[in-house]
All heavy atoms as a GROMACS GRO file, in nm:
protein
  628
    1MET      N    1  13.067   1.332   4.037
    1MET     CA    2  13.103   1.373   4.173
    1MET      C    3  13.183   1.260   4.237
    1MET      O    4  13.145   1.144   4.230
    1MET     CB    5  12.977   1.404   4.252
    1MET     CG    6  13.007   1.438   4.396
    1MET     SD    7  12.865   1.494   4.493
    1MET     CE    8  12.771   1.346   4.508
    2PHE      N    9  13.290   1.295   4.302
    2PHE     CA   10  13.378   1.201   4.372
    2PHE      C   11  13.324   1.176   4.512
    2PHE      O   12  13.296   1.270   4.585
    2PHE     CB   13  13.519   1.258   4.377
    2PHE     CG   14  13.616   1.175   4.456
    2PHE    CD1   15  13.660   1.054   4.406
    2PHE    CD2   16  13.660   1.216   4.581
    2PHE    CE1   17  13.750   0.976   4.480
    2PHE    CE2   18  13.748   1.140   4.654
    2PHE     CZ   19  13.793   1.019   4.602
    3VAL      N   20  13.305   1.051   4.552
    3VAL     CA   21  13.258   1.017   4.686
    3VAL      C   22  13.366   0.933   4.754
    3VAL      O   23  13.412   0.833   4.698
    3VAL     CB   24  13.125   0.938   4.681
    3VAL    CG1   25  13.083   0.896   4.820
    3VAL    CG2   26  13.017   1.021   4.614
    4ILE      N   27  13.406   0.973   4.873
    4ILE     CA   28  13.508   0.901   4.948
    4ILE      C   29  13.444   0.777   5.009
    4ILE      O   30  13.345   0.787   5.085
    4ILE     CB   31  13.570   0.991   5.055
    4ILE    CG1   32  13.638   1.110   4.988
    4ILE    CG2   33  13.668   0.912   5.140
    4ILE    CD1   34  13.678   1.220   5.083
    5THR      N   35  13.501   0.662   4.978
    5THR     CA   36  13.450   0.535   5.029
    5THR      C   37  13.561   0.468   5.111
    5THR      O   38  13.674   0.456   5.065
    5THR     CB   39  13.409   0.442   4.912
    5THR    OG1   40  13.312   0.510   4.833
    5THR    CG2   41  13.352   0.312   4.963
    6CYS      N   42  13.526   0.423   5.230
    6CYS     CA   43  13.624   0.356   5.317
    6CYS      C   44  13.665   0.223   5.253
    6CYS      O   45  13.579   0.142   5.218
    6CYS     CB   46  13.564   0.331   5.455
    6CYS     SG   47  13.673   0.239   5.565
    7PRO      N   48  13.795   0.198   5.239
    7PRO     CA   49  13.842   0.073   5.181
    7PRO      C   50  13.822  -0.048   5.275
    7PRO      O   51  13.831  -0.161   5.232
    7PRO     CB   52  13.991   0.096   5.156
    7PRO     CG   53  14.029   0.202   5.253
    7PRO     CD   54  13.908   0.287   5.271
    8HIS      N   55  13.792  -0.020   5.402
    8HIS     CA   56  13.776  -0.128   5.500
    8HIS      C   57  13.630  -0.172   5.513
    8HIS      O   58  13.600  -0.290   5.499
    8HIS     CB   59  13.829  -0.083   5.637
    8HIS     CG   60  13.968  -0.030   5.631
    8HIS    ND1   61  14.079  -0.110   5.614
    8HIS    CD2   62  14.013   0.097   5.638
    8HIS    CE1   63  14.189  -0.034   5.610
    8HIS    NE2   64  14.151   0.092   5.625
    9CYS      N   65  13.540  -0.078   5.541
    9CYS     CA   66  13.399  -0.112   5.564
    9CYS      C   67  13.306  -0.067   5.451
    9CYS      O   68  13.187  -0.092   5.456
    9CYS     CB   69  13.351  -0.054   5.696
    9CYS     SG   70  13.335   0.126   5.698
   10HIS      N   71  13.363   0.005   5.354
   10HIS     CA   72  13.291   0.053   5.235
   10HIS      C   73  13.184   0.159   5.266
   10HIS      O   74  13.098   0.184   5.185
   10HIS     CB   75  13.231  -0.063   5.156
   10HIS     CG   76  13.332  -0.168   5.122
   10HIS    ND1   77  13.434  -0.147   5.031
   10HIS    CD2   78  13.352  -0.293   5.171
   10HIS    CE1   79  13.511  -0.255   5.023
   10HIS    NE2   80  13.464  -0.344   5.108
   11ALA      N   81  13.190   0.217   5.385
   11ALA     CA   82  13.098   0.324   5.422
   11ALA      C   83  13.134   0.452   5.347
   11ALA      O   84  13.248   0.473   5.308
   11ALA     CB   85  13.101   0.348   5.572
   12GLN      N   86  13.033   0.535   5.327
   12GLN     CA   87  13.052   0.667   5.266
   12GLN      C   88  13.002   0.774   5.361
   12GLN      O   89  12.934   0.868   5.321
   12GLN     CB   90  12.978   0.671   5.131
   12GLN     CG   91  13.033   0.574   5.030
   12GLN     CD   92  12.957   0.576   4.898
   12GLN    OE1   93  12.846   0.627   4.888
   12GLN    NE2   94  13.020   0.520   4.796
   13GLU      N   95  13.037   0.760   5.488
   13GLU     CA   96  12.989   0.850   5.594
   13GLU      C   97  13.080   0.970   5.615
   13GLU      O   98  13.050   1.052   5.701
   13GLU     CB   99  12.977   0.771   5.725
   13GLU     CG  100  12.888   0.649   5.718
   13GLU     CD  101  12.743   0.685   5.685
   13GLU    OE1  102  12.694   0.787   5.736
   13GLU    OE2  103  12.683   0.610   5.607
   14GLY      N  104  13.191   0.979   5.545
   14GLY     CA  105  13.285   1.087   5.567
   14GLY      C  106  13.400   1.042   5.656
   14GLY      O  107  13.414   0.924   5.685
   15PHE      N  108  13.481   1.139   5.698
   15PHE     CA  109  13.598   1.105   5.777
   15PHE      C  110  13.624   1.212   5.882
   15PHE      O  111  13.563   1.319   5.881
   15PHE     CB  112  13.720   1.087   5.687
   15PHE     CG  113  13.759   1.207   5.607
   15PHE    CD1  114  13.851   1.300   5.658
   15PHE    CD2  115  13.707   1.230   5.482
   15PHE    CE1  116  13.889   1.411   5.584
   15PHE    CE2  117  13.743   1.340   5.407
   15PHE     CZ  118  13.835   1.432   5.459
   16PHE      N  119  13.714   1.181   5.973
   16PHE     CA  120  13.754   1.278   6.075
   16PHE      C  121  13.906   1.275   6.088
   16PHE      O  122  13.972   1.182   6.041
   16PHE     CB  123  13.688   1.248   6.211
   16PHE     CG  124  13.726   1.117   6.273
   16PHE    CD1  125  13.832   1.110   6.363
   16PHE    CD2  126  13.657   1.000   6.244
   16PHE    CE1  127  13.867   0.989   6.422
   16PHE    CE2  128  13.692   0.880   6.303
   16PHE     CZ  129  13.797   0.874   6.391
   17LEU      N  130  13.960   1.380   6.150
   17LEU     CA  131  14.102   1.392   6.175
   17LEU      C  132  14.127   1.390   6.325
   17LEU      O  133  14.040   1.428   6.402
   17LEU     CB  134  14.157   1.523   6.119
   17LEU     CG  135  14.123   1.558   5.975
   17LEU    CD1  136  14.184   1.693   5.939
   17LEU    CD2  137  14.169   1.451   5.881
   18LYS      N  138  14.243   1.345   6.364
   18LYS     CA  139  14.284   1.353   6.505
   18LYS      C  140  14.387   1.466   6.514
   18LYS      O  141  14.496   1.454   6.464
   18LYS     CB  142  14.344   1.221   6.550
   18LYS     CG  143  14.245   1.107   6.550
   18LYS     CD  144  14.309   0.978   6.597
   18LYS     CE  145  14.210   0.863   6.594
   18LYS     NZ  146  14.272   0.736   6.636
   19GLU      N  147  14.345   1.576   6.578
   19GLU     CA  148  14.431   1.693   6.590
   19GLU      C  149  14.450   1.728   6.737
   19GLU      O  150  14.364   1.700   6.820
   19GLU     CB  151  14.368   1.814   6.522
   19GLU     CG  152  14.351   1.799   6.373
   19GLU     CD  153  14.293   1.925   6.311
   19GLU    OE1  154  14.224   2.002   6.380
   19GLU    OE2  155  14.316   1.946   6.193
   20GLN      N  156  14.562   1.790   6.765
   20GLN     CA  157  14.585   1.851   6.896
   20GLN      C  158  14.557   2.000   6.877
   20GLN      O  159  14.605   2.060   6.781
   20GLN     CB  160  14.728   1.829   6.942
   20GLN     CG  161  14.759   1.683   6.970
   20GLN     CD  162  14.905   1.664   7.010
   20GLN    OE1  163  14.991   1.738   6.968
   20GLN    NE2  164  14.929   1.564   7.092
   21VAL      N  165  14.481   2.057   6.967
   21VAL     CA  166  14.441   2.198   6.957
   21VAL      C  167  14.492   2.272   7.080
   21VAL      O  168  14.472   2.227   7.193
   21VAL     CB  169  14.287   2.210   6.946
   21VAL    CG1  170  14.247   2.355   6.932
   21VAL    CG2  171  14.236   2.128   6.829
   22TYR      N  172  14.559   2.383   7.055
   22TYR     CA  173  14.618   2.465   7.161
   22TYR      C  174  14.568   2.608   7.150
   22TYR      O  175  14.540   2.656   7.041
   22TYR     CB  176  14.771   2.470   7.148
   22TYR     CG  177  14.836   2.334   7.145
   22TYR    CD1  178  14.861   2.269   7.024
   22TYR    CD2  179  14.874   2.270   7.263
   22TYR    CE1  180  14.922   2.145   7.020
   22TYR    CE2  181  14.934   2.145   7.260
   22TYR     CZ  182  14.958   2.084   7.140
   22TYR     OH  183  15.017   1.961   7.136
   23GLY      N  184  14.561   2.675   7.264
   23GLY     CA  185  14.527   2.816   7.261
   23GLY      C  186  14.426   2.851   7.368
   23GLY      O  187  14.392   2.772   7.455
   24THR      N  188  14.378   2.973   7.360
   24THR     CA  189  14.279   3.025   7.454
   24THR      C  190  14.155   3.069   7.376
   24THR      O  191  14.167   3.139   7.276
   24THR     CB  192  14.336   3.146   7.531
   24THR    OG1  193  14.456   3.105   7.596
   24THR    CG2  194  14.239   3.199   7.633
   25ALA      N  195  14.040   3.028   7.423
   25ALA     CA  196  13.914   3.065   7.358
   25ALA      C  197  13.835   3.158   7.450
   25ALA      O  198  13.849   3.150   7.572
   25ALA     CB  199  13.833   2.940   7.327
   26GLU      N  200  13.754   3.244   7.392
   26GLU     CA  201  13.670   3.335   7.468
   26GLU      C  202  13.525   3.317   7.425
   26GLU      O  203  13.471   3.394   7.347
   26GLU     CB  204  13.713   3.480   7.445
   26GLU     CG  205  13.851   3.512   7.495
   26GLU     CD  206  13.891   3.657   7.471
   26GLU    OE1  207  13.810   3.734   7.416
   26GLU    OE2  208  14.003   3.691   7.507
   27PRO      N  209  13.456   3.215   7.478
   27PRO     CA  210  13.316   3.197   7.443
   27PRO      C  211  13.231   3.310   7.502
   27PRO      O  212  13.259   3.358   7.612
   27PRO     CB  213  13.279   3.061   7.504
   27PRO     CG  214  13.382   3.034   7.607
   27PRO     CD  215  13.505   3.109   7.567
   28HIS      N  216  13.132   3.354   7.428
   28HIS     CA  217  13.044   3.462   7.471
   28HIS      C  218  12.909   3.405   7.513
   28HIS      O  219  12.865   3.304   7.457
   28HIS     CB  220  13.025   3.564   7.359
   28HIS     CG  221  13.149   3.640   7.328
   28HIS    ND1  222  13.149   3.749   7.244
   28HIS    CD2  223  13.278   3.625   7.367
   28HIS    CE1  224  13.273   3.797   7.234
   28HIS    NE2  225  13.353   3.723   7.306
   29PHE      N  226  12.845   3.472   7.608
   29PHE     CA  227  12.717   3.430   7.660
   29PHE      C  228  12.619   3.548   7.656
   29PHE      O  229  12.661   3.663   7.664
   29PHE     CB  230  12.732   3.377   7.804
   29PHE     CG  231  12.816   3.252   7.810
   29PHE    CD1  232  12.954   3.261   7.816
   29PHE    CD2  233  12.757   3.128   7.806
   29PHE    CE1  234  13.033   3.147   7.821
   29PHE    CE2  235  12.834   3.013   7.809
   29PHE     CZ  236  12.972   3.022   7.816
   30THR      N  237  12.491   3.517   7.651
   30THR     CA  238  12.389   3.623   7.651
   30THR      C  239  12.368   3.674   7.793
   30THR      O  240  12.420   3.616   7.889
   30THR     CB  241  12.254   3.569   7.597
   30THR    OG1  242  12.206   3.470   7.692
   30THR    CG2  243  12.270   3.508   7.459
   31LYS      N  244  12.288   3.779   7.807
   31LYS     CA  245  12.262   3.835   7.940
   31LYS      C  246  12.185   3.738   8.029
   31LYS      O  247  12.185   3.750   8.150
   31LYS     CB  248  12.188   3.968   7.929
   31LYS     CG  249  12.053   3.958   7.862
   31LYS     CD  250  11.991   4.096   7.845
   31LYS     CE  251  11.858   4.084   7.771
   31LYS     NZ  252  11.802   4.216   7.744
   32GLU      N  253  12.122   3.635   7.968
   32GLU     CA  254  12.051   3.532   8.044
   32GLU      C  255  12.141   3.415   8.079
   32GLU      O  256  12.099   3.320   8.145
   32GLU     CB  257  11.928   3.481   7.967
   32GLU     CG  258  11.821   3.585   7.943
   32GLU     CD  259  11.846   3.666   7.817
   32GLU    OE1  260  11.934   3.629   7.736
   32GLU    OE2  261  11.778   3.768   7.801
   33GLY      N  262  12.266   3.416   8.031
   33GLY     CA  263  12.359   3.309   8.059
   33GLY      C  264  12.361   3.198   7.957
   33GLY      O  265  12.425   3.096   7.975
   34HIS      N  266  12.289   3.216   7.846
   34HIS     CA  267  12.287   3.117   7.738
   34HIS      C  268  12.412   3.132   7.652
   34HIS      O  269  12.467   3.242   7.637
   34HIS     CB  270  12.164   3.133   7.649
   34HIS     CG  271  12.035   3.125   7.723
   34HIS    ND1  272  11.995   3.014   7.793
   34HIS    CD2  273  11.936   3.217   7.739
   34HIS    CE1  274  11.878   3.037   7.846
   34HIS    NE2  275  11.840   3.158   7.817
   35TYR      N  276  12.454   3.022   7.593
   35TYR     CA  277  12.568   3.024   7.500
   35TYR      C  278  12.528   3.108   7.380
   35TYR      O  279  12.426   3.082   7.316
   35TYR     CB  280  12.601   2.881   7.460
   35TYR     CG  281  12.737   2.862   7.400
   35TYR    CD1  282  12.853   2.875   7.476
   35TYR    CD2  283  12.752   2.827   7.267
   35TYR    CE1  284  12.978   2.855   7.422
   35TYR    CE2  285  12.877   2.807   7.211
   35TYR     CZ  286  12.989   2.821   7.289
   35TYR     OH  287  13.114   2.802   7.234
   36ALA      N  288  12.605   3.211   7.346
   36ALA     CA  289  12.571   3.302   7.237
   36ALA      C  290  12.586   3.233   7.101
   36ALA      O  291  12.676   3.150   7.082
   36ALA     CB  292  12.660   3.426   7.243
   37ILE      N  293  12.499   3.267   7.009
   37ILE     CA  294  12.502   3.208   6.875
   37ILE      C  295  12.628   3.250   6.801
   37ILE      O  296  12.689   3.172   6.729
   37ILE     CB  297  12.375   3.250   6.796
   37ILE    CG1  298  12.252   3.188   6.858
   37ILE    CG2  299  12.388   3.210   6.650
   37ILE    CD1  300  12.122   3.237   6.800
   38GLU      N  301  12.672   3.374   6.820
   38GLU     CA  302  12.790   3.427   6.750
   38GLU      C  303  12.918   3.390   6.822
   38GLU      O  304  12.984   3.475   6.878
   38GLU     CB  305  12.783   3.580   6.737
   38GLU     CG  306  12.651   3.637   6.693
   38GLU     CD  307  12.552   3.656   6.809
   38GLU    OE1  308  12.594   3.662   6.924
   38GLU    OE2  309  12.433   3.662   6.781
   39ASN      N  310  12.955   3.264   6.819
   39ASN     CA  311  13.078   3.221   6.886
   39ASN      C  312  13.181   3.162   6.792
   39ASN      O  313  13.276   3.097   6.836
   39ASN     CB  314  13.045   3.121   6.998
   39ASN     CG  315  13.031   3.189   7.132
   39ASN    OD1  316  13.113   3.272   7.169
   39ASN    ND2  317  12.928   3.154   7.206
   40GLY      N  318  13.167   3.184   6.663
   40GLY     CA  319  13.263   3.132   6.567
   40GLY      C  320  13.405   3.183   6.591
   40GLY      O  321  13.503   3.117   6.556
   41HIS      N  322  13.417   3.299   6.652
   41HIS     CA  323  13.548   3.361   6.678
   41HIS      C  324  13.633   3.281   6.776
   41HIS      O  325  13.754   3.299   6.780
   41HIS     CB  326  13.529   3.502   6.734
   41HIS     CG  327  13.472   3.501   6.872
   41HIS    ND1  328  13.338   3.486   6.897
   41HIS    CD2  329  13.532   3.508   6.994
   41HIS    CE1  330  13.318   3.486   7.028
   41HIS    NE2  331  13.434   3.500   7.088
   42ILE      N  332  13.574   3.191   6.853
   42ILE     CA  333  13.652   3.121   6.956
   42ILE      C  334  13.758   3.030   6.895
   42ILE      O  335  13.853   2.991   6.962
   42ILE     CB  336  13.565   3.041   7.055
   42ILE    CG1  337  13.491   2.928   6.987
   42ILE    CG2  338  13.469   3.132   7.129
   42ILE    CD1  339  13.416   2.836   7.084
   43TYR      N  340  13.745   2.998   6.768
   43TYR     CA  341  13.844   2.914   6.700
   43TYR      C  342  13.956   2.992   6.635
   43TYR      O  343  14.057   2.936   6.597
   43TYR     CB  344  13.774   2.827   6.595
   43TYR     CG  345  13.664   2.744   6.654
   43TYR    CD1  346  13.531   2.780   6.639
   43TYR    CD2  347  13.692   2.630   6.727
   43TYR    CE1  348  13.429   2.705   6.694
   43TYR    CE2  349  13.591   2.554   6.785
   43TYR     CZ  350  13.460   2.592   6.766
   43TYR     OH  351  13.360   2.516   6.822
   44ASP      N  352  13.941   3.125   6.625
   44ASP     CA  353  14.037   3.209   6.553
   44ASP      C  354  14.177   3.206   6.615
   44ASP      O  355  14.276   3.213   6.542
   44ASP     CB  356  13.988   3.353   6.545
   44ASP     CG  357  13.864   3.367   6.459
   44ASP    OD1  358  13.833   3.273   6.384
   44ASP    OD2  359  13.798   3.473   6.468
   45SER      N  360  14.188   3.198   6.747
   45SER     CA  361  14.320   3.206   6.811
   45SER      C  362  14.375   3.069   6.847
   45SER      O  363  14.477   3.060   6.914
   45SER     CB  364  14.310   3.291   6.938
   45SER     OG  365  14.223   3.230   7.031
   46LEU      N  366  14.312   2.962   6.800
   46LEU     CA  367  14.360   2.828   6.832
   46LEU      C  368  14.458   2.778   6.726
   46LEU      O  369  14.446   2.812   6.609
   46LEU     CB  370  14.243   2.730   6.843
   46LEU     CG  371  14.140   2.763   6.948
   46LEU    CD1  372  14.028   2.659   6.946
   46LEU    CD2  373  14.202   2.771   7.086
   47THR      N  374  14.554   2.699   6.769
   47THR     CA  375  14.653   2.640   6.681
   47THR      C  376  14.624   2.490   6.673
   47THR      O  377  14.604   2.425   6.775
   47THR     CB  378  14.795   2.662   6.736
   47THR    OG1  379  14.817   2.802   6.749
   47THR    CG2  380  14.900   2.602   6.646
   48HIS      N  381  14.622   2.438   6.550
   48HIS     CA  382  14.598   2.296   6.529
   48HIS      C  383  14.729   2.228   6.488
   48HIS      O  384  14.804   2.282   6.408
   48HIS     CB  385  14.495   2.277   6.416
   48HIS     CG  386  14.363   2.336   6.448
   48HIS    ND1  387  14.255   2.257   6.481
   48HIS    CD2  388  14.320   2.462   6.454
   48HIS    CE1  389  14.151   2.334   6.504
   48HIS    NE2  390  14.188   2.460   6.488
   49LYS      N  391  14.751   2.109   6.542
   49LYS     CA  392  14.870   2.032   6.509
   49LYS      C  393  14.826   1.888   6.484
   49LYS      O  394  14.740   1.835   6.554
   49LYS     CB  395  14.969   2.038   6.625
   49LYS     CG  396  15.099   1.963   6.600
   49LYS     CD  397  15.190   1.979   6.720
   49LYS     CE  398  15.317   1.898   6.698
   49LYS     NZ  399  15.406   1.906   6.814
   50GLY      N  400  14.887   1.826   6.386
   50GLY     CA  401  14.849   1.688   6.354
   50GLY      C  402  14.750   1.684   6.240
   50GLY      O  403  14.751   1.770   6.153
   51GLY      N  404  14.662   1.586   6.244
   51GLY     CA  405  14.558   1.576   6.142
   51GLY      C  406  14.609   1.531   6.007
   51GLY      O  407  14.549   1.559   5.905
   52LYS      N  408  14.721   1.461   6.004
   52LYS     CA  409  14.778   1.418   5.876
   52LYS      C  410  14.706   1.298   5.817
   52LYS      O  411  14.708   1.277   5.697
   52LYS     CB  412  14.927   1.388   5.891
   52LYS     CG  413  15.007   1.514   5.921
   52LYS     CD  414  15.155   1.483   5.932
   52LYS     CE  415  15.230   1.614   5.961
   52LYS     NZ  416  15.374   1.592   5.966
   53LEU      N  417  14.643   1.219   5.903
   53LEU     CA  418  14.570   1.100   5.856
   53LEU      C  419  14.421   1.121   5.873
   53LEU      O  420  14.375   1.185   5.967
   53LEU     CB  421  14.613   0.975   5.933
   53LEU     CG  422  14.754   0.926   5.909
   53LEU    CD1  423  14.783   0.803   5.995
   53LEU    CD2  424  14.776   0.891   5.761
   54ALA      N  425  14.344   1.065   5.780
   54ALA     CA  426  14.198   1.070   5.786
   54ALA      C  427  14.148   0.933   5.832
   54ALA      O  428  14.205   0.830   5.795
   54ALA     CB  429  14.142   1.103   5.649
   55TYR      N  430  14.042   0.935   5.913
   55TYR     CA  431  13.985   0.811   5.968
   55TYR      C  432  13.837   0.803   5.932
   55TYR      O  433  13.765   0.903   5.938
   55TYR     CB  434  14.001   0.809   6.120
   55TYR     CG  435  14.144   0.809   6.165
   55TYR    CD1  436  14.214   0.929   6.183
   55TYR    CD2  437  14.215   0.690   6.186
   55TYR    CE1  438  14.346   0.930   6.223
   55TYR    CE2  439  14.347   0.691   6.226
   55TYR     CZ  440  14.412   0.811   6.244
   55TYR     OH  441  14.543   0.812   6.283
   56CYS      N  442  13.792   0.684   5.899
   56CYS     CA  443  13.652   0.659   5.864
   56CYS      C  444  13.562   0.688   5.983
   56CYS      O  445  13.589   0.642   6.094
   56CYS     CB  446  13.637   0.513   5.819
   56CYS     SG  447  13.466   0.463   5.790
   57ARG      N  448  13.453   0.762   5.960
   57ARG     CA  449  13.358   0.792   6.067
   57ARG      C  450  13.282   0.668   6.111
   57ARG      O  451  13.229   0.663   6.221
   57ARG     CB  452  13.260   0.899   6.022
   57ARG     CG  453  13.325   1.036   6.012
   57ARG     CD  454  13.231   1.142   5.964
   57ARG     NE  455  13.114   1.153   6.050
   57ARG     CZ  456  13.007   1.223   6.020
   57ARG    NH1  457  12.999   1.288   5.904
   57ARG    NH2  458  12.906   1.228   6.103
   58ASN      N  459  13.276   0.568   6.026
   58ASN     CA  460  13.201   0.447   6.058
   58ASN      C  461  13.284   0.345   6.135
   58ASN      O  462  13.246   0.301   6.243
   58ASN     CB  463  13.144   0.384   5.930
   58ASN     CG  464  13.054   0.268   5.958
   58ASN    OD1  465  12.955   0.282   6.029
   58ASN    ND2  466  13.087   0.153   5.904
   59CYS      N  467  13.402   0.308   6.084
   59CYS     CA  468  13.482   0.201   6.147
   59CYS      C  469  13.607   0.254   6.218
   59CYS      O  470  13.680   0.178   6.279
   59CYS     CB  471  13.521   0.094   6.044
   59CYS     SG  472  13.644   0.147   5.921
   60GLN      N  473  13.636   0.384   6.206
   60GLN     CA  474  13.750   0.451   6.272
   60GLN      C  475  13.887   0.404   6.224
   60GLN      O  476  13.986   0.434   6.287
   60GLN     CB  477  13.743   0.438   6.425
   60GLN     CG  478  13.635   0.521   6.490
   60GLN     CD  479  13.498   0.458   6.479
   60GLN    OE1  480  13.483   0.339   6.500
   60GLN    NE2  481  13.398   0.537   6.444
   61LYS      N  482  13.894   0.335   6.112
   61LYS     CA  483  14.023   0.294   6.058
   61LYS      C  484  14.078   0.402   5.965
   61LYS      O  485  14.002   0.478   5.904
   61LYS     CB  486  14.010   0.162   5.982
   61LYS     CG  487  13.978   0.045   6.074
   61LYS     CD  488  13.971  -0.085   5.996
   61LYS     CE  489  13.940  -0.200   6.091
   61LYS     NZ  490  13.927  -0.326   6.017
   62SER      N  491  14.209   0.407   5.951
   62SER     CA  492  14.272   0.506   5.864
   62SER      C  493  14.235   0.479   5.718
   62SER      O  494  14.239   0.364   5.672
   62SER     CB  495  14.424   0.498   5.880
   62SER     OG  496  14.488   0.585   5.789
   63ILE      N  497  14.199   0.587   5.648
   63ILE     CA  498  14.161   0.572   5.507
   63ILE      C  499  14.253   0.648   5.412
   63ILE      O  500  14.231   0.648   5.292
   63ILE     CB  501  14.014   0.613   5.482
   63ILE    CG1  502  13.990   0.760   5.517
   63ILE    CG2  503  13.919   0.523   5.560
   63ILE    CD1  504  13.854   0.811   5.475
   64GLY      N  505  14.355   0.714   5.464
   64GLY     CA  506  14.450   0.783   5.379
   64GLY      C  507  14.498   0.915   5.438
   64GLY      O  508  14.464   0.950   5.550
   65LYS      N  509  14.576   0.985   5.360
   65LYS     CA  510  14.629   1.115   5.402
   65LYS      C  511  14.521   1.220   5.387
   65LYS      O  512  14.456   1.230   5.283
   65LYS     CB  513  14.751   1.153   5.319
   65LYS     CG  514  14.869   1.061   5.340
   65LYS     CD  515  14.988   1.103   5.256
   65LYS     CE  516  15.104   1.010   5.278
   65LYS     NZ  517  15.219   1.047   5.195
   66SER      N  518  14.505   1.304   5.490
   66SER     CA  519  14.400   1.405   5.489
   66SER      C  520  14.420   1.505   5.376
   66SER      O  521  14.323   1.549   5.313
   66SER     CB  522  14.394   1.477   5.623
   66SER     OG  523  14.517   1.535   5.656
   67LYS      N  524  14.546   1.538   5.343
   67LYS     CA  525  14.571   1.636   5.237
   67LYS      C  526  14.520   1.586   5.102
   67LYS      O  527  14.490   1.667   5.015
   67LYS     CB  528  14.720   1.672   5.230
   67LYS     CG  529  14.808   1.559   5.182
   67LYS     CD  530  14.952   1.603   5.169
   67LYS     CE  531  15.034   1.489   5.110
   67LYS     NZ  532  15.159   1.530   5.057
   68ASP      N  533  14.508   1.456   5.085
   68ASP     CA  534  14.458   1.400   4.960
   68ASP      C  535  14.306   1.392   4.956
   68ASP      O  536  14.247   1.371   4.850
   68ASP     CB  537  14.515   1.260   4.938
   68ASP     CG  538  14.665   1.260   4.924
   68ASP    OD1  539  14.722   1.364   4.883
   68ASP    OD2  540  14.728   1.156   4.953
   69LEU      N  541  14.239   1.406   5.071
   69LEU     CA  542  14.096   1.388   5.080
   69LEU      C  543  14.016   1.515   5.104
   69LEU      O  544  13.900   1.524   5.068
   69LEU     CB  545  14.063   1.286   5.190
   69LEU     CG  546  14.122   1.147   5.171
   69LEU    CD1  547  14.095   1.060   5.293
   69LEU    CD2  548  14.068   1.081   5.046
   70ILE      N  549  14.078   1.616   5.167
   70ILE     CA  550  14.006   1.738   5.201
   70ILE      C  551  13.987   1.823   5.076
   70ILE      O  552  14.081   1.858   5.007
   70ILE     CB  553  14.081   1.818   5.309
   70ILE    CG1  554  14.086   1.737   5.438
   70ILE    CG2  555  14.017   1.954   5.331
   70ILE    CD1  556  14.170   1.799   5.548
   71SER      N  557  13.860   1.858   5.047
   71SER     CA  558  13.829   1.934   4.928
   71SER      C  559  13.852   2.084   4.948
   71SER      O  560  13.874   2.156   4.852
   71SER     CB  561  13.683   1.913   4.886
   71SER     OG  562  13.595   1.977   4.977
   72GLY      N  563  13.841   2.129   5.071
   72GLY     CA  564  13.853   2.272   5.098
   72GLY      C  565  13.722   2.347   5.091
   72GLY      O  566  13.714   2.464   5.125
   73LEU      N  567  13.615   2.279   5.049
   73LEU     CA  568  13.483   2.341   5.041
   73LEU      C  569  13.401   2.303   5.163
   73LEU      O  570  13.410   2.190   5.212
   73LEU     CB  571  13.409   2.294   4.916
   73LEU     CG  572  13.466   2.334   4.781
   73LEU    CD1  573  13.385   2.274   4.667
   73LEU    CD2  574  13.470   2.485   4.766
   74ALA      N  575  13.317   2.394   5.210
   74ALA     CA  576  13.220   2.363   5.314
   74ALA      C  577  13.104   2.289   5.250
   74ALA      O  578  13.081   2.304   5.129
   74ALA     CB  579  13.171   2.492   5.381
   75GLU      N  580  13.030   2.213   5.327
   75GLU     CA  581  12.919   2.134   5.274
   75GLU      C  582  12.819   2.218   5.196
   75GLU      O  583  12.767   2.177   5.095
   75GLU     CB  584  12.849   2.058   5.386
   75GLU     CG  585  12.750   1.956   5.336
   75GLU     CD  586  12.694   1.870   5.448
   75GLU    OE1  587  12.692   1.915   5.563
   75GLU    OE2  588  12.656   1.757   5.416
   76LEU      N  589  12.795   2.339   5.243
   76LEU     CA  590  12.699   2.425   5.175
   76LEU      C  591  12.753   2.487   5.047
   76LEU      O  592  12.677   2.540   4.969
   76LEU     CB  593  12.653   2.537   5.270
   76LEU     CG  594  12.580   2.490   5.394
   76LEU    CD1  595  12.551   2.607   5.486
   76LEU    CD2  596  12.452   2.416   5.358
   77GLU      N  597  12.882   2.478   5.023
   77GLU     CA  598  12.944   2.539   4.906
   77GLU      C  599  12.965   2.440   4.789
   77GLU      O  600  13.014   2.479   4.687
   77GLU     CB  601  13.081   2.595   4.941
   77GLU     CG  602  13.079   2.702   5.047
   77GLU     CD  603  13.219   2.744   5.089
   77GLU    OE1  604  13.310   2.659   5.085
   77GLU    OE2  605  13.236   2.859   5.126
   78ILE      N  606  12.929   2.315   4.807
   78ILE     CA  607  12.955   2.215   4.706
   78ILE      C  608  12.877   2.246   4.578
   78ILE      O  609  12.755   2.256   4.582
   78ILE     CB  610  12.922   2.073   4.757
   78ILE    CG1  611  13.010   2.041   4.878
   78ILE    CG2  612  12.939   1.970   4.650
   78ILE    CD1  613  12.974   1.913   4.949
   79PRO      N  614  12.947   2.260   4.466
   79PRO     CA  615  12.878   2.291   4.339
   79PRO      C  616  12.804   2.167   4.288
   79PRO      O  617  12.839   2.054   4.318
   79PRO     CB  618  12.991   2.330   4.245
   79PRO     CG  619  13.113   2.265   4.302
   79PRO     CD  620  13.091   2.255   4.451
   80ASP      N  621  12.702   2.189   4.205
   80ASP     CA  622  12.625   2.077   4.146
   80ASP      C  623  12.708   1.995   4.050
   80ASP      O  624  12.794   2.034   3.986
   80ASP     CB  625  12.502   2.129   4.073
   80ASP     CG  626  12.403   2.190   4.171
   80ASP    OD1  627  12.400   2.145   4.288
   80ASP    OD2  628  12.331   2.282   4.130
   0.00000   0.00000   0.00000
């Protein structure tokens, strides 16, 4: 298994992207005014721009190009 390690601080905490997000979201609420659990749709109409560089979650320094690091799998989908 390949583990991404920060070349600066040697952490293996993962990474984040800096993106600009545009659009309109429609969050749903329950009849009691609570944030509804089924709100995944609010991201469907948003446009993302940027995110070309990946940054270490621990030290916030650039660790490489995001296209080279993103696996495309969700955490729950990772095969053994």
